C-alpha atoms as a printed R data frame, in Angstrom:
   type eleno elety resid chain resno      x       y       z
1  ATOM     1    CA   MET     A     1 18.692  24.863 -11.612
2  ATOM     2    CA   GLY     A     2 15.433  27.367 -11.449
3  ATOM     3    CA   ARG     A     3 15.226  27.408 -15.519
4  ATOM     4    CA   LEU     A     4 16.135  24.985 -16.098
5  ATOM     5    CA   PHE     A     5 13.602  22.839 -13.667
6  ATOM     6    CA   ILE     A     6 10.786  25.808 -15.404
7  ATOM     7    CA   LYS     A     7 12.107  23.487 -19.006
8  ATOM     8    CA   TYR     A     8 11.847  20.432 -18.123
9  ATOM     9    CA   LYS     A     9  8.898  20.984 -15.366
10 ATOM    10    CA   HIS     A    10  6.612  17.860 -16.564
11 ATOM    11    CA   GLU     A    11  8.802  15.741 -17.021
12 ATOM    12    CA   ALA     A    12 10.866  16.370 -12.954
13 ATOM    13    CA   ILE     A    13  7.634  15.899 -11.581
14 ATOM    14    CA   ILE     A    14  6.549  12.718 -13.154
15 ATOM    15    CA   VAL     A    15 10.110  11.336 -11.946
16 ATOM    16    CA   ILE     A    16  9.163  12.729  -8.604
17 ATOM    17    CA   LEU     A    17  6.004  11.082  -8.478
18 ATOM    18    CA   LEU     A    18  7.211   7.753  -9.642
19 ATOM    19    CA   SER     A    19 10.284   8.109  -6.975
20 ATOM    20    CA   ALA     A    20  7.411   8.336  -3.856
21 ATOM    21    CA   ILE     A    21  4.981   6.424  -5.119
22 ATOM    22    CA   SER     A    22  8.065   3.421  -5.392
23 ATOM    23    CA   ALA     A    23  9.414   4.806  -2.162
24 ATOM    24    CA   LEU     A    24  6.075   3.969   0.000
25 ATOM    25    CA   HIS     A    25  5.624   1.506  -1.658
26 ATOM    26    CA   TYR     A    26  9.183  -0.346  -1.457
27 ATOM    27    CA   ILE     A    27  9.178   0.771   3.156
28 ATOM    28    CA   SER     A    28  5.643  -0.579   3.391
29 ATOM    29    CA   ASN     A    29  4.901  -3.791   5.204
30 ATOM    30    CA   THR     A    30  3.813  -6.255   2.414
31 ATOM    31    CA   PHE     A    31  1.086  -7.634   4.649
32 ATOM    32    CA   ASP     A    32 -0.428  -3.964   4.046
33 ATOM    33    CA   THR     A    33 -2.729  -4.612   1.926
34 ATOM    34    CA   PRO     A    34 -4.766  -2.738   0.888
35 ATOM    35    CA   TYR     A    35 -2.042  -0.274   1.386
36 ATOM    36    CA   HIS     A    36  0.130  -1.962  -2.096
37 ATOM    37    CA   SER     A    37 -3.158  -1.613  -3.722
38 ATOM    38    CA   ILE     A    38 -3.840   2.029  -3.007
39 ATOM    39    CA   TYR     A    39 -0.072   2.145  -3.965
40 ATOM    40    CA   ARG     A    40 -0.529   0.000  -7.106
41 ATOM    41    CA   LEU     A    41 -3.392   2.591  -8.277
42 ATOM    42    CA   LEU     A    42 -1.202   5.449  -7.298
43 ATOM    43    CA   TYR     A    43  1.285   4.755 -10.337
44 ATOM    44    CA   LEU     A    44 -1.895   5.376 -12.707
45 ATOM    45    CA   ILE     A    45 -1.290   9.019 -11.730
46 ATOM    46    CA   PRO     A    46  1.878   9.865 -13.503
47 ATOM    47    CA   ILE     A    47  0.753   7.951 -16.274
48 ATOM    48    CA   ILE     A    48 -2.113  10.005 -16.282
49 ATOM    49    CA   LEU     A    49 -0.307  13.081 -16.551
50 ATOM    50    CA   GLY     A    50  2.310  11.552 -19.027
51 ATOM    51    CA   ALA     A    51 -0.262  10.625 -21.805
52 ATOM    52    CA   PHE     A    52 -2.036  13.741 -21.005
53 ATOM    53    CA   ARG     A    53  0.724  15.831 -21.746
54 ATOM    54    CA   TYR     A    54  2.538  14.258 -24.486
55 ATOM    55    CA   GLY     A    55 -0.158  11.938 -25.890
56 ATOM    56    CA   PHE     A    56 -0.225   8.216 -26.597
57 ATOM    57    CA   ARG     A    57  3.548   7.268 -26.613
58 ATOM    58    CA   GLY     A    58  4.145   9.686 -23.313
59 ATOM    59    CA   GLY     A    59  1.370   7.720 -21.222
60 ATOM    60    CA   ILE     A    60  3.174   4.360 -22.998
61 ATOM    61    CA   ILE     A    61  6.669   5.357 -22.349
62 ATOM    62    CA   VAL     A    62  5.527   6.475 -18.607
63 ATOM    63    CA   SER     A    63  3.781   3.133 -17.820
64 ATOM    64    CA   LEU     A    64  7.071   0.828 -19.216
65 ATOM    65    CA   LEU     A    65  8.473   2.783 -16.880
66 ATOM    66    CA   SER     A    66  6.243   2.085 -13.983
67 ATOM    67    CA   SER     A    67  6.179  -1.290 -14.625
68 ATOM    68    CA   ALA     A    68 10.745  -1.312 -14.317
69 ATOM    69    CA   ILE     A    69  9.864   0.147 -11.253
70 ATOM    70    CA   TYR     A    70  7.410  -2.124  -9.647
71 ATOM    71    CA   SER     A    71  8.160  -5.597 -11.257
72 ATOM    72    CA   PRO     A    72 10.954  -6.506  -8.536
73 ATOM    73    CA   HIS     A    73  9.015  -4.967  -5.980
74 ATOM    74    CA   ILE     A    74  6.672  -8.197  -7.426
75 ATOM    75    CA   LEU     A    75  9.106 -11.060  -7.999
76 ATOM    76    CA   LEU     A    76 10.431 -10.519  -4.108
77 ATOM    77    CA   THR     A    77  7.824  -9.967  -2.473
78 ATOM    78    CA   ALA     A    78  6.322 -13.497  -3.824
79 ATOM    79    CA   GLY     A    79  9.370 -15.453  -3.024
80 ATOM    80    CA   LEU     A    80 11.510 -15.984  -6.614
81 ATOM    81    CA   GLY     A    81 14.977 -14.517  -6.061
82 ATOM    82    CA   VAL     A    82 18.136 -15.248  -8.332
83 ATOM    83    CA   GLU     A    83 18.403 -18.295  -7.992
84 ATOM    84    CA   GLU     A    84 14.236 -19.135  -9.087
85 ATOM    85    CA   ILE     A    85 15.048 -16.655 -12.438
86 ATOM    86    CA   ASN     A    86 18.127 -17.871 -13.556
87 ATOM    87    CA   ILE     A    87 16.747 -21.194 -14.225
88 ATOM    88    CA   CYS     A    88 19.442 -21.763 -17.480
């Protein structure tokens, strides 16, 4: 396990950061606006790390991943449920 972590150290750090930031964001109260603004800005740290380590493509991949993690929170706090999204 130690060798595997050392081999994929940067990927593990990015995933751990995304998980921790997302957990903070989803657990906190949605009415604490300053905290949510800080948590939203914290998503930039893994994106920047991905861009430094893997270049432009790494930054794009990490930003798409963080957007996919963050978008359900946006939809749920905006009051959009499954009924409003499924218009078909």
